[in-house]
PLY file of the C-alpha trace (Angstrom):
ply
format ascii 1.0
element vertex 158
property float x
property float y
property float z
element edge 157
property int vertex1
property int vertex2
end_header
-20.27 -14.88 -16.67
-22.86 -16.95 -15.36
-21.56 -19.56 -13.14
-24.75 -20.60 -11.32
-25.81 -23.99 -12.24
-29.51 -22.85 -12.54
-28.85 -20.49 -15.17
-26.74 -22.33 -17.58
-23.17 -22.22 -18.43
-23.03 -18.94 -20.55
-20.32 -17.74 -22.95
-18.26 -14.62 -22.80
-16.97 -12.41 -25.48
-14.02 -10.55 -24.44
-12.22 -7.73 -25.70
-8.70 -6.28 -24.40
-7.00 -2.83 -25.77
-3.36 -2.61 -24.21
-1.80 0.89 -24.07
0.95 -0.60 -26.39
-1.49 -0.57 -29.43
-2.03 -4.38 -29.13
-5.72 -5.63 -29.74
-6.84 -8.98 -28.35
-10.19 -10.65 -29.30
-11.34 -13.46 -27.44
-14.28 -15.98 -26.80
-14.71 -18.06 -23.73
-17.01 -21.25 -23.15
-17.85 -22.40 -19.84
-17.76 -26.26 -19.43
-18.42 -26.35 -16.01
-19.87 -23.55 -13.38
-16.24 -22.74 -12.50
-14.29 -23.83 -15.51
-14.01 -22.62 -19.11
-11.75 -23.01 -22.26
-11.07 -20.05 -24.35
-9.45 -19.12 -27.49
-7.75 -15.30 -28.22
-6.25 -13.81 -31.14
-3.88 -11.11 -30.66
-3.37 -8.60 -33.34
-0.30 -6.66 -33.45
0.85 -8.72 -30.69
3.71 -7.17 -28.77
6.25 -9.08 -27.14
5.87 -8.50 -23.23
6.59 -5.08 -22.27
9.33 -4.42 -24.60
8.79 -1.07 -26.25
10.14 -0.15 -29.68
12.27 2.77 -30.82
11.94 5.12 -33.68
11.92 3.07 -36.80
11.68 -0.34 -35.09
8.26 -2.26 -35.74
6.49 -5.55 -34.23
4.72 -7.12 -36.94
3.18 -10.38 -35.19
-0.10 -12.10 -34.63
-0.86 -14.92 -32.13
-3.32 -17.41 -31.33
-3.81 -18.49 -27.77
-5.76 -21.58 -26.30
-6.40 -21.57 -22.60
-8.30 -23.08 -19.55
-9.70 -21.22 -16.74
-10.34 -22.34 -13.30
-12.52 -19.98 -11.14
-12.28 -20.12 -7.33
-15.82 -18.78 -6.94
-15.86 -16.73 -3.82
-19.04 -14.88 -3.67
-21.29 -16.34 -6.77
-19.78 -14.64 -9.60
-16.62 -12.83 -8.86
-13.35 -14.07 -7.38
-9.89 -15.27 -8.35
-8.84 -17.55 -11.15
-5.71 -19.51 -12.67
-5.39 -19.60 -16.70
-2.80 -22.25 -17.87
-2.48 -21.60 -21.78
-0.62 -22.39 -24.94
0.18 -19.94 -27.64
1.65 -19.69 -30.98
3.16 -16.27 -32.22
3.90 -15.62 -35.83
5.75 -12.62 -37.23
8.89 -10.43 -36.79
10.31 -7.62 -35.30
12.22 -4.98 -37.45
15.07 -3.26 -36.25
15.72 0.58 -37.48
18.65 -0.69 -39.81
16.15 -3.16 -41.38
17.42 -6.25 -39.77
14.44 -8.46 -38.73
14.15 -11.03 -35.60
11.74 -14.00 -36.21
9.13 -13.73 -33.48
7.51 -17.08 -34.34
7.47 -19.05 -31.10
5.46 -21.88 -29.30
4.79 -20.22 -25.91
3.54 -22.14 -22.62
2.53 -20.12 -19.54
0.09 -19.70 -16.58
-1.89 -16.74 -15.65
-3.91 -15.81 -12.45
-6.28 -12.67 -12.19
-9.32 -11.59 -10.33
-12.82 -11.46 -12.17
-15.52 -8.95 -10.93
-19.02 -9.84 -12.79
-21.59 -7.03 -12.54
-24.96 -7.67 -13.15
-24.20 -11.24 -14.46
-23.20 -9.58 -18.11
-20.26 -7.30 -17.70
-16.98 -8.41 -16.68
-13.62 -6.82 -15.74
-10.71 -9.15 -14.67
-6.84 -7.84 -14.08
-4.33 -10.50 -14.72
-0.72 -11.18 -14.81
0.95 -14.06 -16.85
4.07 -15.54 -16.87
5.19 -17.71 -19.94
8.13 -19.83 -21.58
9.14 -18.69 -25.10
10.43 -21.56 -27.18
11.13 -19.37 -30.32
14.67 -19.70 -31.46
15.03 -16.39 -33.10
13.25 -14.31 -30.02
15.87 -16.72 -27.58
18.77 -15.89 -29.56
18.41 -12.02 -30.12
19.42 -10.21 -27.13
16.68 -7.62 -26.97
14.01 -10.26 -25.93
13.72 -12.94 -23.03
12.73 -16.76 -23.05
10.53 -15.79 -20.00
7.85 -13.52 -20.84
5.85 -11.61 -18.04
2.42 -9.83 -19.19
-0.19 -7.87 -17.21
-3.36 -6.68 -18.34
-7.24 -6.25 -18.17
-10.01 -8.24 -19.68
-13.13 -6.62 -20.37
-16.02 -9.12 -21.23
-19.51 -8.94 -22.16
-21.80 -12.27 -21.54
-24.29 -13.20 -23.67
0 1
1 2
2 3
3 4
4 5
5 6
6 7
7 8
8 9
9 10
10 11
11 12
12 13
13 14
14 15
15 16
16 17
17 18
18 19
19 20
20 21
21 22
22 23
23 24
24 25
25 26
26 27
27 28
28 29
29 30
30 31
31 32
32 33
33 34
34 35
35 36
36 37
37 38
38 39
39 40
40 41
41 42
42 43
43 44
44 45
45 46
46 47
47 48
48 49
49 50
50 51
51 52
52 53
53 54
54 55
55 56
56 57
57 58
58 59
59 60
60 61
61 62
62 63
63 64
64 65
65 66
66 67
67 68
68 69
69 70
70 71
71 72
72 73
73 74
74 75
75 76
76 77
77 78
78 79
79 80
80 81
81 82
82 83
83 84
84 85
85 86
86 87
87 88
88 89
89 90
90 91
91 92
92 93
93 94
94 95
95 96
96 97
97 98
98 99
99 100
100 101
101 102
102 103
103 104
104 105
105 106
106 107
107 108
108 109
109 110
110 111
111 112
112 113
113 114
114 115
115 116
116 117
117 118
118 119
119 120
120 121
121 122
122 123
123 124
124 125
125 126
126 127
127 128
128 129
129 130
130 131
131 132
132 133
133 134
134 135
135 136
136 137
137 138
138 139
139 140
140 141
141 142
142 143
143 144
144 145
145 146
146 147
147 148
148 149
149 150
150 151
151 152
152 153
153 154
154 155
155 156
156 157
C-alpha cells in the first residue's frame, strides 16, 4: 500500500484463507495517505471460532464494508483500526437436520498491524470484535451475540 503523497494513493487486492475453510476476497481503495475504504466478500463464512461436528455444516456468505485508519509509524507499516459493518446470509445445519438462520447485521471494530514489503506485498495480522444482531443466531445456544475473530490479511498493491 502506498501511503506516500508523492506516489499516489493506490489500491490493494486482498485475499485471506483461514484454516477453517473460509475464503475472503477484498478490495481496498485509499482515500488519503493513511485512510481507506474496503469491501470484502466472505465465501463459506464461519461464525467466529465455532467448529462443527461431523454432520454439521455452515452455509453462509457475507459482505463487509469497512474504513481503515492507519497510524503511519515508519512510512508504510504500522498499526491500524477498522470499524466495519457486515451482512451475513445463510444457515447452520445441525446433525439432525435442523437449521439455524445465520442471517445477521453485524457491527464491529478491528485492529491490526500492517507490514508493507517493497511497496507491493502486504501482511497484516488483525483482531476483530463485533456485535451480531441476528435473531436466529442470538436465540441459538451454540452461538454468541458478541463475535471475536482473528486473521491475517495478505495483499498485493497495484
